[in-house]
ROMAR-915258 format. One record per residue (C-alpha): x, y, z; residue in one letter. Coordinates in steps of 0.05 Angstrom, whole numbers, plus 5000, padded with zeros to 4 digits. Layout:
BEGIN
REC      u      v      w   r
REC      X      Y      Z   A
...
***
This chain:
BEGIN
REC      u      v      w   r
REC   5000   5000   5000   M
REC   5026   5069   4982   R
REC   5032   5121   5036   A
REC   4988   5168   4996   V
REC   4930   5118   4999   D
REC   4923   5130   5074   A
REC   4924   5205   5061   V
REC   4868   5199   5009   V
REC   4826   5158   5058   A
REC   4838   5209   5114   A
REC   4821   5266   5068   L
REC   4755   5233   5049   A
REC   4738   5226   5122   A
REC   4747   5300   5137   H
REC   4678   5329   5150   P
REC   4691   5399   5124   G
REC   4722   5431   5063   E
REC   4774   5386   5030   Q
REC   4832   5410   4986   V
REC   4878   5360   4952   S
REC   4948   5380   4931   W
REC   4963   5308   4910   I
REC   4949   5294   4837   V
REC   4995   5322   4784   G
REC   4941   5335   4732   E
REC   4946   5399   4691   P
REC   4908   5460   4715   C
REC   4892   5480   4643   F
REC   4848   5446   4592   G
REC   4870   5412   4527   P
REC   4876   5450   4462   P
REC   4807   5456   4430   P
REC   4837   5433   4364   E
REC   4854   5366   4395   L
REC   4787   5359   4429   A
REC   4753   5371   4362   D
REC   4799   5321   4329   A
REC   4781   5269   4381   F
REC   4707   5279   4366   A
REC   4722   5269   4292   R
REC   4763   5207   4308   A
REC   4706   5178   4348   A
REC   4663   5181   4285   D
REC   4715   5142   4246   S
REC   4689   5078   4214   P
REC   4750   5039   4236   S
REC   4760   5018   4309   F
REC   4809   4961   4298   G
REC   4878   4953   4329   Y
REC   4929   5005   4306   P
REC   4999   4982   4286   P
REC   5041   4961   4347   H
REC   5091   5017   4337   A
REC   5036   5068   4328   G
REC   4999   5101   4271   L
REC   5050   5119   4216   P
REC   5017   5187   4207   E
REC   5026   5203   4282   L
REC   5098   5182   4280   R
REC   5108   5228   4221   D
REC   5075   5286   4259   V
REC   5120   5275   4319   L
REC   5182   5270   4276   A
REC   5165   5338   4247   V
REC   5155   5367   4317   R
REC   5225   5341   4336   F
REC   5252   5376   4274   E
REC   5223   5441   4302   Q
REC   5266   5428   4364   E
REC   5327   5420   4318   D
REC   5328   5345   4328   L
REC   5332   5297   4270   S
REC   5287   5239   4290   I
REC   5263   5190   4238   A
REC   5192   5161   4245   P
REC   5221   5091   4255   D
REC   5257   5117   4316   Q
REC   5191   5133   4350   I
REC   5146   5082   4385   T
REC   5076   5102   4407   I
REC   5057   5071   4474   T
REC   4997   5065   4519   S
REC   5019   5125   4561   G
REC   5090   5140   4581   A
REC   5085   5093   4640   K
REC   5070   5032   4599   C
REC   5122   5054   4550   G
REC   5174   5058   4605   L
REC   5157   4988   4628   F
REC   5163   4962   4557   A
REC   5230   4997   4551   L
REC   5255   4966   4616   F
REC   5231   4898   4593   A
REC   5269   4907   4527   A
REC   5333   4925   4563   L
REC   5336   4886   4628   L
REC   5349   4815   4650   E
REC   5344   4790   4722   P
REC   5404   4812   4761   G
REC   5417   4874   4718   D
REC   5420   4943   4752   E
REC   5386   5009   4739   V
REC   5411   5073   4771   I
REC   5360   5126   4790   H
REC   5357   5189   4833   P
REC   5332   5190   4904   R
REC   5279   5215   4911   P
REC   5247   5196   4845   C
REC   5182   5176   4810   Y
REC   5164   5111   4846   P
REC   5153   5072   4781   A
REC   5227   5071   4764   Y
REC   5251   5025   4821   P
REC   5184   4988   4823   A
REC   5188   4969   4749   M
REC   5260   4948   4753   A
REC   5247   4905   4814   A
REC   5187   4872   4781   R
REC   5231   4850   4724   L
REC   5282   4820   4771   G
REC   5332   4877   4764   A
REC   5363   4916   4820   R
REC   5346   4990   4828   P
REC   5405   5030   4852   V
REC   5386   5097   4884   P
REC   5436   5155   4883   V
REC   5414   5217   4922   A
REC   5405   5285   4889   E
REC   5447   5341   4917   R
REC   5399   5388   4954   D
REC   5345   5385   4901   G
REC   5394   5392   4844   S
REC   5429   5347   4793   F
REC   5493   5386   4801   S
REC   5549   5336   4809   G
REC   5502   5277   4801   W
REC   5540   5247   4742   A
REC   5603   5243   4785   A
REC   5563   5211   4841   D
REC   5533   5156   4798   I
REC   5600   5140   4766   A
REC   5619   5103   4830   H
REC   5558   5057   4823   H
REC   5567   5034   4751   I
REC   5590   4962   4743   N
REC   5585   4905   4693   T
REC   5511   4893   4710   R
REC   5490   4966   4701   T
REC   5445   4972   4640   R
REC   5414   5041   4647   A
REC   5409   5106   4684   V
REC   5338   5134   4688   V
REC   5315   5202   4712   L
REC   5262   5255   4699   A
REC   5283   5325   4681   S
REC   5248   5364   4709   P
REC   5244   5316   4766   S
REC   5181   5287   4796   N
REC   5180   5302   4855   P
REC   5235   5354   4867   T
REC   5234   5396   4803   G
REC   5310   5387   4795   A
REC   5328   5400   4722   T
REC   5390   5382   4683   L
REC   5432   5441   4660   D
REC   5474   5436   4597   S
REC   5538   5418   4635   V
REC   5506   5362   4675   E
REC   5468   5336   4614   A
REC   5533   5332   4575   N
REC   5568   5297   4633   A
REC   5513   5244   4638   L
REC   5514   5231   4563   V
REC   5590   5224   4562   E
REC   5590   5179   4623   L
REC   5536   5131   4598   C
REC   5566   5130   4528   S
REC   5634   5112   4555   A
REC   5604   5053   4594   H
REC   5558   5030   4538   G
REC   5495   5039   4580   I
REC   5430   5074   4564   R
REC   5411   5142   4591   L
REC   5335   5142   4597   I
REC   5307   5213   4604   I
REC   5234   5219   4625   D
REC   5213   5284   4592   E
REC   5141   5285   4618   A
REC   5152   5356   4645   Y
REC   5201   5380   4592   T
REC   5155   5437   4570   D
REC   5155   5464   4641   F
REC   5227   5485   4651   R
REC   5235   5553   4684   Y
REC   5309   5565   4696   T
REC   5362   5591   4648   A
REC   5412   5541   4618   D
REC   5361   5485   4621   H
REC   5345   5486   4547   H
REC   5397   5434   4525   A
REC   5367   5364   4531   L
REC   5410   5302   4534   P
REC   5383   5278   4467   A
REC   5409   5342   4436   D
REC   5479   5317   4453   L
REC   5468   5247   4423   D
REC   5442   5257   4352   P
REC   5446   5183   4332   D
REC   5409   5163   4396   L
REC   5461   5109   4410   S
REC   5459   5126   4485   T
REC   5399   5170   4501   V
REC   5328   5144   4503   V
REC   5274   5196   4513   R
REC   5205   5183   4541   V
REC   5149   5234   4528   R
REC   5075   5239   4539   S
REC   5013   5277   4517   A
REC   4989   5279   4589   S
REC   5023   5340   4618   K
REC   5039   5386   4559   S
REC   4972   5379   4526   W
REC   4928   5363   4587   A
REC   4909   5295   4557   L
REC   4921   5249   4617   C
REC   4861   5205   4600   G
REC   4882   5192   4529   W
REC   4940   5149   4553   R
REC   4988   5166   4498   L
REC   5064   5166   4504   G
REC   5122   5158   4456   W
REC   5193   5135   4462   I
REC   5251   5156   4416   T
REC   5312   5112   4409   A
REC   5356   5085   4354   D
REC   5318   5043   4303   A
REC   5339   4974   4329   P
REC   5320   4990   4401   L
REC   5255   5022   4378   S
REC   5236   4958   4343   A
REC   5250   4919   4407   R
REC   5208   4967   4447   I
REC   5150   4961   4399   A
REC   5155   4885   4401   S
REC   5159   4884   4477   T
REC   5102   4934   4484   H
REC   5058   4891   4438   S
REC   5073   4829   4481   S
REC   5055   4865   4546   L
REC   4999   4913   4525   F
REC   4951   4926   4468   N
REC   4969   4984   4422   P
REC   4953   5054   4446   A
REC   4882   5078   4432   S
REC   4871   5086   4357   G
REC   4822   5144   4362   P
REC   4868   5181   4410   A
REC   4927   5170   4364   Q
REC   4887   5195   4304   A
REC   4865   5257   4344   A
REC   4937   5273   4365   L
REC   4955   5277   4291   C
REC   4921   5346   4295   A
REC   4979   5374   4335   L
REC   5001   5419   4277   P
REC   4933   5454   4283   E
REC   4945   5474   4356   V
REC   4957   5548   4370   S
REC   5031   5564   4370   A
REC   5026   5598   4438   D
REC   4989   5542   4475   F
REC   5050   5513   4510   L
REC   5076   5582   4530   E
REC   5010   5600   4561   K
REC   5007   5533   4598   A
REC   5078   5542   4623   R
REC   5064   5612   4646   S
REC   5002   5589   4684   M
REC   5040   5535   4722   V
REC   5099   5582   4734   A
REC   5053   5636   4762   D
REC   5022   5586   4809   R
REC   5090   5563   4832   M
REC   5111   5635   4846   D
REC   5047   5647   4886   E
REC   5057   5584   4927   L
REC   5130   5600   4941   C
REC   5112   5671   4962   A
REC   5059   5644   5010   A
REC   5106   5593   5041   L
REC   5161   5645   5048   A
REC   5112   5693   5080   G
REC   5092   5638   5130   A
REC   5165   5626   5147   G
REC   5174   5557   5115   F
REC   5242   5543   5084   P
REC   5242   5511   5015   F
REC   5281   5505   4951   T
REC   5244   5533   4891   K
REC   5240   5480   4837   P
REC   5274   5490   4771   E
REC   5215   5461   4732   G
REC   5155   5415   4734   G
REC   5090   5414   4772   F
REC   5115   5403   4843   Y
REC   5145   5435   4904   L
REC   5185   5387   4948   W
REC   5176   5412   5018   L
REC   5216   5389   5079   K
REC   5167   5378   5136   V
REC   5206   5336   5185   E
REC   5219   5398   5227   D
REC   5143   5403   5237   L
REC   5146   5336   5272   N
REC   5205   5349   5318   P
REC   5190   5291   5365   S
REC   5196   5243   5307   G
REC   5144   5199   5340   T
REC   5106   5188   5275   I
REC   5128   5178   5203   S
REC   5118   5229   5148   T
REC   5063   5185   5120   A
REC   5027   5185   5187   E
REC   5038   5260   5195   W
REC   5009   5273   5126   S
REC   4948   5230   5141   A
REC   4938   5267   5206   E
REC   4941   5335   5170   V
REC   4889   5310   5120   A
REC   4844   5283   5176   R
REC   4849   5346   5218   R
REC   4854   5402   5166   S
REC   4824   5372   5103   G
REC   4889   5386   5064   V
REC   4918   5328   5024   G
REC   4993   5324   5011   L
REC   5033   5267   4980   W
REC   5082   5237   5031   P
REC   5154   5235   5009   G
REC   5158   5163   5033   D
REC   5130   5139   4966   D
REC   5186   5175   4928   F
REC   5243   5152   4973   G
REC   5245   5218   5010   G
REC   5216   5211   5080   A
REC   5212   5277   5118   G
REC   5184   5313   5056   H
REC   5118   5321   5021   V
REC   5104   5333   4947   R
REC   5057   5392   4934   I
REC   5025   5394   4865   S
REC   5013   5466   4844   V
REC   4967   5442   4789   T
REC   4920   5403   4835   A
REC   4870   5454   4864   P
REC   4821   5482   4813   T
REC   4825   5554   4791   D
REC   4761   5569   4830   A
REC   4793   5551   4896   I
REC   4866   5564   4881   W
REC   4879   5623   4927   R
REC   4834   5597   4984   P
REC   4871   5531   4976   A
REC   4939   5566   4985   V
REC   4912   5597   5050   E
REC   4886   5530   5073   A
REC   4953   5497   5059   L
REC   4995   5548   5097   T
REC   4946   5547   5155   E
REC   4948   5471   5158   A
REC   5024   5470   5157   L
REC   5027   5524   5211   T
REC   4979   5486   5256   K
REC   5016   5420   5244   S
REC   5079   5450   5275   G
***
């Protein structure tokens, strides 16, 4: 059972107003052009299985989008998956054998170590440095051995918001290339980077994709979580293995959803900038409120989340962070995701996209009041 499940149950039992800061779902709606395209796709006469690697026309559209990022990605280097999460599992299954090792940050998205362990591999956590990837390449170098098959991380990070800068991205690519291992970059939040010098992505430094594998999703950038569409880019041979593994584990990604996403070229050019600004503004407001209430924190460099240290609010240490979070939900009606689930006890993850626009500012007040009372 995840620690957050107890928080959700405690929140539901709170008799008054309830505010959840848990789910990382976008606070903006999808582009109307894609919603309209989905309606058209639903009227399509064909509802059969799409090709296992994805609709050719969607792979073509995504290849063109990568060209707009100055990346030369061929359609046969793109595999469409049933959401980024299923794609990541298919990728792991294509790469790993029992006894292999996968290096990941600590804290991290819980699926990384869970998936590796399910496949009989050994997850190897290496701690971030104070909410940053600065120096992380040098740290993981000491953990690489003959069984290491991959390094996986999200940039921006879920949950800390740590984001690779150009120096660290280059160091990771060079390190993994030198050891012949894959560098898997989860780019779910790549359109939500806020800090200068975070524009160079690892794949930019590996044009033939011999080292870097990138995982992307329609969920965050386009507010299409329910469509369950992800895509993975890798060299053509690995892409073929991923498509084969994905087909053996899952059915192809939704055909109508894939057909609708082919309308991406119709989306307004400023959609992503507006979405990024909305999330950045919320992050600024939350940080200002926490600073005003006297809570120390590190402002994230990207993503949807603020990683807040709360162990000082439980100075006696008599209960775990998970228990503390459940008690906050039960008493104050404020739901936070305990860091225990991410490998970071003593912290909580706060999603700035969770409360709706209608209750955003009252929710900020409720959060700071709940944290103040919890101390």
